[in-house]
C-alpha positions in Angstrom: 0.0 0.0 0.0 1.4 3.4 -1.0 0.9 6.9 0.2 2.0 9.4 -2.4 2.4 13.2 -1.7 3.2 16.0 -4.2 3.6 19.5 -2.8 6.0 20.7 -5.5 3.3 22.8 -7.3 0.2 24.8 -6.3 -1.8 21.6 -6.8 -1.5 19.6 -3.6 -1.8 15.9 -4.5 -2.3 13.2 -2.0 -2.8 9.7 -3.5 -3.5 6.4 -1.8 -2.8 3.2 -3.8 -4.3 0.1 -2.2 -5.4 -3.4 -3.4 -8.9 -1.9 -3.7 -7.7 0.7 -6.2 -6.4 4.3 -6.4 -7.9 7.1 -4.4 -6.8 10.7 -4.6 -7.4 14.1 -3.0 -6.4 17.3 -4.8 -6.3 20.8 -3.2 -5.5 23.7 -5.5 -4.0 25.9 -2.8 -0.5 27.2 -2.2 -0.8 26.9 1.6 0.4 23.3 1.7 1.7 23.6 5.3 -1.9 24.2 6.4 -3.6 21.7 4.2 -1.3 18.7 3.7 -1.9 16.9 7.0 -5.7 17.4 6.9 -5.8 16.1 3.3 -3.8 13.0 4.3 -6.1 12.4 7.3 -9.3 12.9 5.3 -8.2 10.4 2.6 -7.1 7.8 5.1 -10.4 8.1 7.0 -12.4 7.9 3.9 -10.7 4.7 2.8 -10.7 3.3 6.4 -6.9 3.0 6.3 -4.4 3.9 9.0 -0.9 5.1 8.6 0.3 1.9 10.2 -1.1 0.0 7.1 1.0 2.0 4.6 4.0 0.1 3.2 5.6 2.8 1.1 5.8 6.6 1.8 6.4 8.4 -1.5 7.0 12.1 -2.0 7.8 14.5 -4.8 11.4 15.7 -4.4 11.0 18.5 -7.0 12.0 20.4 -8.9 9.3 22.9 -8.1 8.3 25.3 -5.3 11.2 25.5 -2.7 8.8 25.8 0.2 6.3 23.2 -1.1 9.0 20.6 -1.7 10.4 21.1 1.8 7.0 20.7 3.3 6.4 17.4 1.6 9.8 16.0 2.3 9.8 17.1 5.9 6.4 15.5 6.4 7.5 12.1 5.0 10.7 12.2 7.1 8.6 12.8 10.2 6.3 9.9 9.3 9.4 7.7 8.8 10.7 8.6 12.2 7.5 7.3 13.8 7.4 4.3 11.4 11.0 3.5 10.6 10.0 0.2 8.9 8.3 1.9 6.1 10.1 2.2 2.7 10.7 5.6 1.2 10.4 6.5 -2.4 11.4 9.8 -4.0 9.7 11.2 -7.1 11.7 13.3 -9.6 8.9 15.4 -11.1 10.7 15.9 -14.4 11.2 12.1 -14.7 7.6 11.6 -13.8 6.6 13.9 -16.6 9.0 12.2 -19.1 7.5 8.9 -18.2 4.0 10.3 -18.7 4.9 11.8 -22.2 6.1 8.4 -23.3 3.2 6.4 -21.9 0.4 8.8 -23.0 1.7 10.0 -26.4 3.8 6.9 -27.4 6.7 9.1 -28.6 9.7 7.6 -30.2 12.0 10.6 -30.3 13.9 12.9 -27.9 11.9 15.7 -26.3 12.1 18.5 -23.7 10.0 19.3 -20.7 9.6 22.4 -18.6 8.1 23.2 -15.2 7.5 26.9 -14.2 9.9 28.2 -11.6 9.3 31.9 -11.8 7.7 34.3 -14.3 10.9 34.2 -16.3 12.7 31.0 -15.4 11.8 27.3 -16.0 13.0 23.9 -14.8 14.1 22.1 -17.9 14.9 18.5 -18.8 15.8 16.8 -22.1 14.7 13.2 -22.3 15.6 10.4 -24.6 12.9 8.4 -26.4 13.1 5.8 -23.6 12.7 8.4 -20.8 16.3 8.8 -19.7 16.9 12.4 -18.6 20.0 13.7 -20.3 19.9 17.3 -19.1 18.3 18.8 -16.0 18.8 22.5 -15.3 17.2 25.9 -14.7 16.8 28.1 -17.8 15.7 31.7 -18.4 13.0 32.2 -21.0 15.5 33.4 -23.5 17.8 30.4 -22.9 14.9 28.1 -23.3 13.7 29.7 -26.6 17.2 29.5 -28.0 17.7 25.9 -27.0 14.4 24.7 -28.5 14.8 26.7 -31.7 18.4 25.5 -32.2 17.6 21.8 -31.5 14.1 21.8 -33.1 12.9 19.6 -30.2 9.3 19.0 -29.2 8.5 20.7 -25.9 6.0 19.7 -23.2 5.1 21.8 -20.2 3.6 21.4 -16.8 2.1 24.3 -14.8 3.1 26.8 -17.5 0.9 29.5 -19.0 -0.1 28.6 -22.6 1.1 32.0 -23.9 4.4 32.0 -22.1 6.4 32.6 -25.3 5.9 34.2 -28.7 8.7 32.1 -30.2 8.0 28.5 -29.1 5.0 26.4 -28.4 4.7 23.7 -25.7 2.2 20.9 -25.4 0.5 21.1 -22.0 0.7 18.0 -19.7 -1.7 16.9 -17.1 -0.7 14.4 -14.4 -3.2 11.9 -13.2 -3.1 9.8 -10.0 -2.4 6.8 -12.2 0.8 8.5 -13.5 2.1 8.8 -10.0 1.2 5.2 -9.2 2.9 3.9 -12.3 6.1 5.9 -11.4 6.1 4.5 -7.9 5.5 0.9 -9.2 8.5 1.3 -11.4 10.6 2.3 -8.4 9.3 -0.6 -6.4 10.1 -3.0 -9.2 13.7 -1.8 -9.4 13.9 -1.6 -5.5 14.9 2.0 -5.7 14.2 2.9 -2.1 15.8 5.7 -0.2 17.0 6.3 3.3 15.9 9.3 5.3 19.3 11.0 4.5 18.8 10.1 0.8 15.4 11.9 0.7 16.8 15.2 -0.6 14.9 17.9 -2.5 15.8 18.4 -6.2 16.1 22.2 -6.5 18.3 22.8 -9.6 18.4 26.4 -8.5 19.5 28.6 -5.6 16.9 29.8 -3.1 16.2 33.6 -3.0 18.2 33.9 0.2 21.2 32.1 -1.4 21.0 34.3 -4.5 21.1 37.4 -2.3 24.1 36.1 -0.4 25.8 35.4 -3.7 25.2 38.9 -5.0 26.5 40.4 -1.7 29.6 38.3 -1.9 30.2 39.4 -5.6 29.7 43.0 -4.6 32.2 42.7 -1.8 34.9 41.3 -4.1 
């Protein structure tokens, strides 16, 4: 039995995968710290399941919202302190999206994926036709446009405004609870479980505080 949590975007996702099927709760609210535990509790009560019954605690590691990712990871780490026997699975959201593109669209070519970071920056990944991520980094809009135009590569987006660019077009992706479950099942099949220390956020960028410290350091040189 799996409990899957994704707090990396404004759509709070809590998914329960049991022998009876997949049940999910979605809350479109950026206040994940306030809503995450109540959503988990509500879903467990509705399905008559206790946290004791969960075998695998699964959480999105990012990239995505710095605060959101920390909330999800910290919650799963707290659960694992109380239930140390439970297995931990980390979800790379870019990898999840690549898997979803291949599964839903049956692509047989390399492609790119973006997730919105800020109004002018995007988390970017280039994937092979088999879902292997060859590049993962943060790009400005100009860098993204240049890369896509130079490489003539199909682009897919998640959580990005449709009119984000006048130069390139992205096919919008929607993640379903089944997409999360399929990703987790692939991790379980490969026995790719993590320790508490291995459960680390995937940021691909500096936090605002880190950027400010870096700017100050450069100015003092």
